C-alpha positions in Angstrom: 84.2 195.5 124.8 86.7 192.6 126.4 86.5 193.7 129.9 82.7 193.9 129.9 82.7 190.1 127.9 85.0 189.3 131.2 83.1 191.0 134.2 80.0 188.8 132.5 81.8 185.5 132.2 82.9 186.6 135.8 79.9 186.4 137.1 77.8 183.6 135.1 80.7 181.2 136.8 80.3 182.6 140.0 76.4 182.2 139.4 77.3 178.4 138.4 79.3 178.2 142.1 76.3 179.4 144.2 74.1 177.1 142.7 76.8 174.8 143.1 77.3 175.6 146.6 73.5 175.8 147.2 72.3 172.5 145.8 75.4 170.5 146.9 77.7 169.9 149.8 80.9 170.6 147.1 83.1 173.3 148.5 83.5 175.9 146.4 86.7 178.9 145.8 86.6 181.1 148.5 87.0 184.0 145.9 83.5 183.5 144.5 81.8 185.0 147.9 77.9 185.7 148.3 74.9 188.1 147.8 71.5 186.9 148.3 70.3 188.4 145.0 72.6 185.7 143.4 70.6 183.0 144.1 67.8 183.9 142.9 70.2 184.2 139.2 71.9 180.8 140.1 68.7 179.1 139.3 69.8 178.8 135.5 73.0 176.6 136.4 70.2 174.2 138.6 70.9 171.5 135.8 74.8 172.1 135.5 75.5 171.6 138.7 73.1 167.8 137.9 76.4 167.3 135.5 78.9 167.5 138.1 77.1 164.9 140.7 76.1 162.9 137.6 79.5 163.1 136.5 80.5 161.6 139.7 77.8 159.8 140.7 79.1 157.8 137.7 82.1 157.5 138.5 81.6 156.4 142.1 79.6 153.4 139.5 82.3 152.6 137.3 85.7 152.5 140.2 83.5 150.4 142.5 82.3 147.9 139.6 85.6 147.2 139.5 86.4 145.7 142.8 81.9 144.5 143.1 78.9 142.6 141.2 77.0 145.6 139.9 73.9 145.6 142.3 76.9 146.8 145.2 77.9 149.3 142.5 74.2 151.2 142.2 74.0 151.0 146.2 77.4 152.8 146.8 76.7 155.7 144.0 73.6 156.4 145.2 75.1 157.0 148.4 77.6 159.1 147.0 74.6 160.9 145.4 73.2 161.5 148.9 75.9 162.7 150.4 77.0 164.6 147.6 74.0 167.0 147.9 73.1 166.1 151.5 69.8 164.3 150.2 68.6 168.0 149.8 66.1 166.6 146.8 65.3 163.5 148.3 64.6 165.6 151.8 62.2 167.6 149.7 60.3 164.4 148.2 60.3 163.0 152.3 58.8 166.2 153.1 56.1 166.7 150.1 55.0 163.1 151.1 54.6 164.1 154.4 52.3 167.1 153.4 50.5 165.8 150.8 49.8 162.8 151.9 48.8 164.1 155.9 47.6 167.7 154.9 44.0 168.6 154.2 44.2 172.6 153.6 47.0 173.9 152.3 47.9 176.1 155.8 48.6 172.6 156.7 50.1 170.9 154.6 52.4 173.9 154.1 53.1 173.4 157.6 53.6 170.1 157.5 56.4 170.0 155.2 58.0 172.7 157.4 58.4 170.3 159.8 61.4 169.0 160.4 60.5 165.6 161.5 59.7 163.1 158.4 56.5 160.8 159.5 54.7 157.3 158.1 53.9 159.4 155.1 57.7 160.5 154.4 59.5 157.0 155.6 57.0 154.9 153.4 57.7 157.1 150.0 61.7 157.8 150.8 62.0 153.9 151.0 60.1 152.7 148.0 61.8 155.2 146.1 65.3 154.4 146.4 64.1 150.7 146.2 62.3 151.7 143.1 65.6 153.3 141.8 67.9 150.8 143.0 66.0 148.2 141.7 65.5 150.2 137.9 69.3 150.8 137.8 70.5 147.4 138.3 68.2 146.1 135.8 69.6 148.4 133.4 72.4 146.5 130.8 75.3 147.6 132.4 76.2 150.0 129.9 73.7 152.4 129.8 74.2 153.2 134.0 76.4 155.6 133.3 74.8 157.4 130.4 71.5 157.1 132.4 73.4 158.3 135.0 75.1 161.4 133.3 71.9 162.3 131.9 69.0 161.8 134.5 71.3 164.2 136.8 71.2 167.5 134.7 68.0 166.5 132.8 65.7 166.3 135.9 66.8 169.1 137.1 65.8 170.7 134.4 62.5 169.7 134.1 62.2 170.7 138.7 63.5 174.4 136.8 60.6 174.9 134.8 58.6 175.1 137.9 60.6 178.3 138.5 60.3 179.5 135.6 56.0 178.4 135.2 54.8 178.4 138.4 54.0 180.9 141.6 55.6 180.6 144.6 53.4 179.1 147.3 54.7 180.5 150.5 56.6 183.9 151.9 59.5 181.6 153.7 61.8 178.7 153.6 64.4 176.6 151.3 63.6 178.3 149.0 62.5 181.7 149.8 65.6 183.5 147.2 64.0 181.0 143.9 60.9 182.2 145.4 61.1 185.0 141.7 59.7 184.0 138.0 62.5 182.5 136.8 63.2 184.3 133.4 62.9 182.7 129.7 66.0 184.3 128.9 66.9 182.3 132.3 65.0 178.8 131.3 66.9 178.9 128.1 70.2 178.7 129.1 69.1 176.3 131.7 68.1 174.6 128.5 71.0 175.2 127.3 73.2 173.8 129.7 71.8 170.6 129.3 71.3 169.9 125.7 74.9 171.3 123.9 76.6 168.7 126.7 73.9 165.9 126.1 74.2 165.7 122.6 78.4 165.0 123.1 77.1 162.0 125.2 74.8 160.9 122.5 77.5 160.7 120.4 79.8 158.5 122.7 76.7 156.4 123.7 74.3 156.1 120.5 73.3 152.7 121.8 71.0 155.0 124.3 69.2 157.2 121.9 66.5 154.4 120.9 65.7 153.9 124.5 65.3 157.8 125.0 62.2 158.6 124.0 59.6 157.0 126.3 61.8 158.2 128.8 62.1 161.7 127.5 58.0 162.1 127.3 57.3 160.2 130.5 60.0 163.2 132.5 57.2 166.1 131.2 54.1 163.9 132.1 55.4 163.2 135.7 56.5 166.7 136.5 53.4 168.5 134.5 51.2 165.7 136.7 52.8 167.3 140.1 52.6 170.5 139.2 48.8 170.2 139.4 48.7 168.9 142.3 51.0 171.6 143.8 48.9 173.8 141.7 45.6 172.1 143.4 46.3 172.9 146.5 48.6 175.0 147.7 48.6 177.5 144.7 52.3 177.0 143.8 55.2 175.2 144.4 58.1 175.0 147.4 61.2 174.2 147.6 60.3 170.9 148.8 58.0 170.7 145.6 61.1 171.2 143.3 63.1 168.3 145.4 60.4 166.2 144.9 60.1 166.9 141.4 64.1 166.3 140.6 63.7 162.5 142.0 60.1 161.3 140.5 61.7 162.3 137.6 65.0 160.7 137.9 63.3 158.1 138.7 60.8 158.1 136.0 63.7 158.9 133.6 65.3 155.3 133.8 61.7 153.6 133.8 61.8 154.7 130.6 65.0 153.9 129.2 63.9 150.5 131.0 60.2 150.7 129.4 61.4 150.0 125.5 64.2 146.9 126.8 62.8 144.6 124.9 61.5 141.2 127.3 
């Protein structure tokens, strides 16, 4: 029984590393190996990868704050996040802007999203999204920026995971083809636990964010529901680009929610 438990724990650790390899550019140990079937199973650790990204981005912000003004620290933290993920989610957001902005039929929307070139809708969308993210983080009280970064990254990835759990995959090929199977309720439960347990520790460490959290927690699923309805109506489900777009939008919406409760 102990040996079986060890194998199970090792497999779960392997799945976490597979998720980190897929969603970031962070190197993983060579012993992990790779099997295509593991990638779908690894989607349960998508939010856990968010804790890693959020922690590193927050660390860059704290380090930069020792030398430069808060606005510069925010920019450097955003640069760090883009480098860590290879702009994986930002690229998905831009593709969704292009596809849904320029496509009429489902086939045309998917065709545009598959194109590696960035069009006007994508360029405008990504610029406005990054500008809004910068403005929101700069506007937050300095004491809240670190917990905001720590929470927003895994929570937005959890919301993105809900599309894999609830919706159908909209095409037969693309970035998220290994994630095209439905996520089981047990797997989504693991994803939820990977967010909830560390979140409790953060709230104990920085309880001041608790009073601002409710608007953010309400706005995030509303934004995801709004996007999901558009995805289902226009293309019949989600794609990998849709997952990236939901992550980016709900991350920004989380910061909006934190500020919505701020006085004045």
